[in-house]
C-alpha positions in Angstrom: 2.8 2.5 -8.9 1.1 1.8 -5.7 1.0 -1.9 -5.8 5.1 -2.3 -5.9 5.4 -0.5 -2.8 2.7 -2.2 -0.9 3.9 -5.7 -2.2 7.3 -4.8 -0.7 5.8 -3.5 2.4 3.4 -6.3 3.3 5.3 -9.1 1.8 8.4 -8.4 3.4 10.3 -11.5 4.3 7.9 -13.8 1.9 9.4 -13.4 -1.7 7.7 -16.6 -2.7 4.2 -14.8 -1.8 5.4 -11.7 -3.6 6.2 -13.3 -6.7 3.0 -15.4 -6.8 0.9 -12.1 -6.1 2.8 -10.3 -8.8 2.1 -13.3 -11.3 -1.3 -13.6 -10.6 -2.2 -10.0 -10.3 -0.4 -9.4 -13.8 -2.6 -11.9 -15.4 -5.6 -10.4 -14.1 -4.6 -6.9 -15.0 -3.7 -7.9 -18.6 -7.4 -9.7 -19.0 -9.0 -6.7 -17.3 -7.2 -4.2 -19.6 -8.2 -6.3 -22.5 -11.8 -6.0 -21.7 -11.4 -2.1 -21.3 -9.8 -2.0 -24.5 -12.6 -4.0 -26.2 -15.4 -2.5 -24.7 -14.8 1.4 -25.0 -18.6 1.8 -24.7 -18.4 1.0 -21.0 -16.5 4.0 -20.3 -14.0 2.2 -17.5 -11.0 3.9 -16.3 -8.3 1.7 -17.7 -5.5 3.2 -15.3 -7.6 2.6 -12.4 -8.7 -1.1 -13.6 -4.9 -1.6 -13.9 -3.8 -0.4 -10.4 -7.0 -2.0 -8.8 -6.3 -5.6 -10.7 -2.8 -5.4 -9.0 -4.0 -4.7 -5.6 -6.9 -6.7 -5.5 -5.5 -9.7 -3.5 -3.3 -7.8 -0.9 -5.4 -9.2 1.7 -4.1 -12.6 1.0 -1.0 -11.9 3.1 -3.1 -11.9 6.4 -4.7 -15.4 5.7 -3.8 -19.0 6.4 -3.2 -20.6 2.9 0.1 -22.4 3.1 -0.4 -23.9 -0.4 0.2 -20.2 -1.6 2.8 -19.0 0.8 0.4 -17.3 3.1 0.9 -17.9 6.9 -1.6 -15.5 8.5 -4.3 -16.1 11.0 -7.6 -15.7 9.0 -9.6 -17.9 6.6 -8.8 -17.4 2.8 -12.5 -16.1 2.3 -11.6 -13.1 4.4 -8.9 -11.8 2.2 -11.0 -9.5 0.4 -12.2 -7.5 3.3 -8.7 -7.6 4.9 -7.2 -6.1 1.7 -9.7 -3.5 1.8 -8.6 -2.6 5.4 -4.9 -2.6 4.3 -5.7 -0.3 1.5 -7.8 2.1 3.7 -5.0 2.0 6.1 -2.7 3.2 3.2 -5.3 6.1 2.1 -6.4 4.0 -1.1 -10.2 3.8 -0.5 -11.5 3.4 -4.1 -9.1 0.6 -4.7 -10.1 -1.0 -1.1 -13.7 -1.4 -2.4 -12.3 -3.3 -5.5 -10.7 -5.7 -2.8 -13.6 -5.9 -0.6 -16.0 -6.7 -3.7 -14.0 -9.1 -6.0 -14.4 -12.4 -4.2 -16.3 -15.0 -5.8 -18.8 -13.0 -8.4 -19.5 -11.1 -5.5 -21.1 -12.3 -2.2 -24.6 -11.3 -1.3 -25.8 -10.9 2.3 -27.9 -14.0 2.1 -24.8 -15.9 1.0 -23.0 -14.8 3.9 -26.0 -15.7 6.2 -26.7 -19.2 4.6 -23.2 -20.3 4.4 -22.1 -18.7 7.7 -19.2 -16.8 6.2 -17.0 -15.2 8.6 -17.3 -11.7 7.0 -18.3 -8.4 8.8 -21.9 -7.8 8.0 -21.6 -4.0 7.7 -20.1 -4.2 4.3 -21.1 -4.5 0.5 -19.4 -7.5 -1.0 -21.2 -7.1 -4.6 -19.2 -5.2 -7.3 -20.9 -2.0 -8.1 -18.8 0.1 -10.5 -18.0 -1.3 -14.0 -14.2 -1.2 -12.8 -15.0 -3.3 -10.0 -17.1 -5.8 -12.1 -14.2 -6.0 -14.6 -11.5 -6.8 -12.2 -13.7 -9.4 -10.3 -14.8 -10.9 -13.8 -10.8 -11.0 -15.0 -10.0 -12.5 -11.5 -12.0 -15.6 -12.1 -10.1 -16.9 -15.1 -6.7 -17.1 -12.9 -5.9 -19.0 -9.7 -3.0 -18.4 -7.5 -2.1 -22.2 -7.7 -1.6 -21.8 -11.5 -1.1 -18.1 -11.9 -0.3 -18.1 -15.7 -2.7 -20.4 -16.9 -6.0 -18.9 -18.1 -9.0 -21.0 -17.2 -11.9 -21.3 -19.7 -15.1 -19.7 -19.1 -16.3 -23.5 -18.1 -13.6 -23.9 -15.7 -14.2 -20.5 -14.1 -18.0 -21.4 -13.7 -16.9 -24.8 -12.4 -14.9 -22.9 -9.6 -17.9 -20.4 -9.1 -20.3 -23.4 -8.7 -18.9 -24.8 -5.5 -20.6 -21.6 -3.7 -23.9 -21.8 -5.3 -25.6 -20.9 -8.4 -25.8 -17.0 -7.7 -22.4 -16.5 -8.6 -22.5 -18.5 -11.7 -25.5 -16.5 -12.9 -23.7 -13.2 -12.4 -20.6 -14.5 -14.1 -22.8 -15.6 -17.1 -24.1 -12.0 -17.3 -20.7 -10.6 -17.1 -19.9 -12.9 -20.1 -22.4 -11.4 -22.0 -21.2 -7.9 -21.4 -17.5 -8.5 -21.4 -16.7 -11.3 -24.0 
């Protein structure tokens, strides 16, 4: 599995972060695989979903978020594109897209401009494929501060609402599709 080797490489010397990434990513992967299993009509690739869910947050290793054992230089909002850069460097381009597009319920160009987000403008931050949407959706139910506690739909919506209504509306559409 790609993720085990990459966690070893990028979390070297930070066992607390590695443990947290494994816990969080495993919870997200299990939720995502449950969606795939419950909705065969979506035609999602279960193996890809599992690996992508395990890798989706690799970019946190480069962020400054001490509460979750991250001591990098970048703002946390950047972890998606930073993870994508890591995975592209490792030759995992398809997984990189999941990293880039999983933050919030996707981030629109309008949100980036209105909120002055420090994200490169030449990228797409909205989930496109069914697999990207499933991983993004499953991720909304788990925080890294409480990685084993699943949020309710209402709690996930509340977390998204901090960044505007656009993500909440997309999340609600996914609830209809995936739950």
